[in-house]
N, C-alpha and C positions, 0 to 999 in steps of 0.2 A: 504494500500500500504506500502511495506517495505520502510524503511528510505533510501533516496537516498545516493549514495556513489560516492566519487571522489578520484582520485589519483592526487597529485600535486608533480611533480618531482622537485628536487632542492628546497625544501621548508624549509630548516633549517634557512633561514634568508631572508631579503629583500622582493621582490615581491612575491616569493613563500610562505613565512611565512604569509604575509598579506593575500594572497588568501586563504590559508588553514584556517586561523582563521575566515575570513569573511564567508566562506562556513559553518564552524562549528556553527557560530552564527545564521545561517539561517537553521540549523537543519540537515546538511549533516554529514554523516560519512566521515572521511578523512583518507587517507593514506599519511603520511608525509614521504618523501624520501630524502635521502642524500647519497652521495658517501663516504664522509669522516667525515663530521661535525655531528657526531651522537649525541653528547652531546647537541648541539644546537637543533637538530631535536627532541630529547626527550622533551626539554623545550617547543617547539612549540606544540607538541602533548598534553602536560599537559595543555597548554593554551586552546587548542581546547576542551579538556575534561571539563575544568572549565567553558566553554561556554555552556556545556550541550550536547556535541557531543561525539560519540565514535571515538577514533583515535588510529591508530597503526603507528609504525615506521618501515619502510622496507629499509634497506641499499641496495644500488645497484648503479652501474655505468651504465648509459643509453647507453654508447658506446658499452656495452657488451650485445649481444642479450639474452644470458641466464639470465642475471640479469633482463632485461626487462620482460621476460616471468615470472620470479619468482615474481617480484613486482605485476604483475597482478594476479598471482595464489594466493599469500598470501592475497591479497585484497579480492578476491571473496570467499576465504575460510573463512575469518574473517567476512565478511558482507553479503555474499550471492548474491551480485549483483555489477554492475559497471555502473554508469550513465554518468560520465564525466571524461575526462583525460585532465589535464593541463600540457602541455609540457613546463616547465619553466627552467629545468636544462640547464646551459650553462657555457662556459668557454671562456676566452680570453687570449691573450698575449698583454700586453700594449707595444705598439711600435709606436712612432711618424710616421705619414704617409710618410714623406719624407725619412725616414730611411729604404730604401729598403733592405739593407744588414742586418737589424735587425730581419728579418724573415727567417726561414728555411722551407724546404719542410715538415719536421716533425711538425712544428708549424701549417701549413695549414692542415695536416692530422689529428692532434689531435683536432683542433677546428671543423673541418668538422665531425669527428667521434662523438663528443658530441652534437654539435649544429644542425646537419642535420641528420646524421644516427641515432642518439639517438631518436629524435621525430618520425622518420619513424618506428624504431623497436618497440617503445612503442605503436604507433598507430596500428601496425600490431598485436602485442600481445593482445591489448585491444579490437580489433574489434569484435571478437565473443561475448564477454560479453556485449559490448555496443549495438550490434545489438539485443541481447536478451532483453535488457532494452526497446527497441522499440523507444527510443527517445534520443539516445546517442549524446554527444557533445565532440568534441576535440577542444581545444584552444591552439594554438602555441604562445609562447611568443618570438617574434622576436625583432627587433630594428629598429629605424629610420635610423640607420647606413646602413641597407640593402637597403634603398631607396636613401640615399644621398651619400654613399661611404665615409662618414666621421664618425669616431668612434675611439675606443681604438686601432685599428690596421686595416690594409688592410685585413688581414686574417679574422678578426672578421666580418667586413662589408660584405665580400664575403660570409661567411657562413650564415649570416642572410638573404642575398639576396636569397641564395639557399633555405632557410627555407620558404621564402615567396612563391616561386614557388612550393615547396613541399606542402604547404597549398592548393594551387589550385588543384594540382593533386589528393591529398587525398580527397578533397571535391567532386571531380568527381566520384572517384571509391567507396567511402564509402556511397554515397547517395543511396537510400533515407532514410535509417534508422539512419544515423549518419551525423550530421552537423560538418563541419570543418572550423574554422575561426582563425584569428590571431590578436594579439594586439602588436603594435610596440611602445614601450616606447622611449621617448627621454631621455635626461640626467635626471636621477632619483636619489634622495637622498637615498642611501642605503649603507651598508658596502662594496658593490662590489668594489667601486673605491679605497678603502684603500689598496686593494691587489696590486695595481700598481702605486699608487700616494702617495706622502707625505701628511701629514695633511694640510700643507700650500698650496699645489697644489689643493687639494680637496676644500679648502675654496675659493681659487681664482676662480676655475671653477664654484663652486656653486653661487658665487656672480655674475659672468659673465652671467650665464643663467638667474638668477632671475631678473637681471636688463635689459636684452635685449629681452627676449621672449615677445610675444604679451600680455600674461596675467600677466606679472610681478610677477610671483610666480614660485617656483621650483615644479616640478612634484614629487609626493610622491608615495611610494609603494602602499598606499591605493587607489590612483587615478587609478593606473594600475589594481589593483585587482578589483576595481569597474567595469571597462570595461570588464574584464574577466568574472565576475559574470553575466553581462548582456548577454554575449554570451552563458554562461552555462545554465542560468535559463530562459532567455527570447529569443527573436529573433527566433521564430519558423520558420520563412520564410527566414532566412538568412544563407547562406553558401558560402564558398569561398571568404570571405571578410576580409579586414584588416583595423583595426582602429588605427590611430596614436594618442598616448597620450603623448604630449610633451609641454603642456601649450602654444601652438602656435609657437613653434620654427621653424616649417617648413614654416611659413609665411615670414620668413626673411632669409637673407643670412648672417649668423653669423659664423665666424670661432672662434674656441675656443682660449683662450689666450695662448700665447707661454709658454711652460713649461721650 
C-alpha cells in the first residue's frame, strides 16, 4: 500500500504544526500549508522530513477556491494519493465581546471566508481524491468558542459555530467513503494569542485557565493534535462528531480575566 498522505492547512505553527509533525512521525506524507508564514512552514516541513516522512510546502489562502484546488492538485501530484484533510487554517480579530463597535461587516466577512468557506472549499476540492482512497477523513479544527459564544471576538465565535454545522452537513453528503469530524480546542498555549494580546495578557490568561479548569493544566497543541490523529487514523465508525479538548473548561462557568 502506498504511504498515506495528509494535507494540514494552516500548519506553519501551533496546532497545525503539531498535527503535521505527529502525522509524519506515524509514517504519513504531509503537505504543510500556509498563506503567508512560508519560512515557518518550511521549518515544519524539515521537521517532518527529519521524522522520516516526505513533506512539501504549498502556499495558499483557503478563502480562495483556486488556491484550495491547487493545494490538493500539488499534493496528489507529489504523493499520488490523499487520505486525510485537516482543516486547521483560521483567523480572528481580537475584540472584547462587549465592544460591539469594534467589529465591522468586513471583519465578519473575512473571518467567515477563512474559517467557514475555506474548510468547505478544501473539502470540496479534496473529495474526489479522498473518495479514491476509499477511507478518507476530514477533520475540522473549530473552537469551544463556537459552543459557548465566548472567545477572541463575537465574529470568531460565530464563524466557529458555523464550522460546527458545516461539519454535520459534510458528514452527511460525503459518506460513506469519507468521514467528517471536528475537534474544538479551548484556550491552547500557542503563538496564536500573541497576535492580539501583550505578553502580560497572555501570561494572565494562561494562569487563569491553568488554575480554574477541571484538570488544572493548560491545553497544548499536542493535546489537540492527538485528538485529530484519533479521528484520522482510528474511529472507523465515527462521523459527524465533535470532540472538545479544553482540559475540562467546559465543566465550569469561567469568564476570562479582564484585559
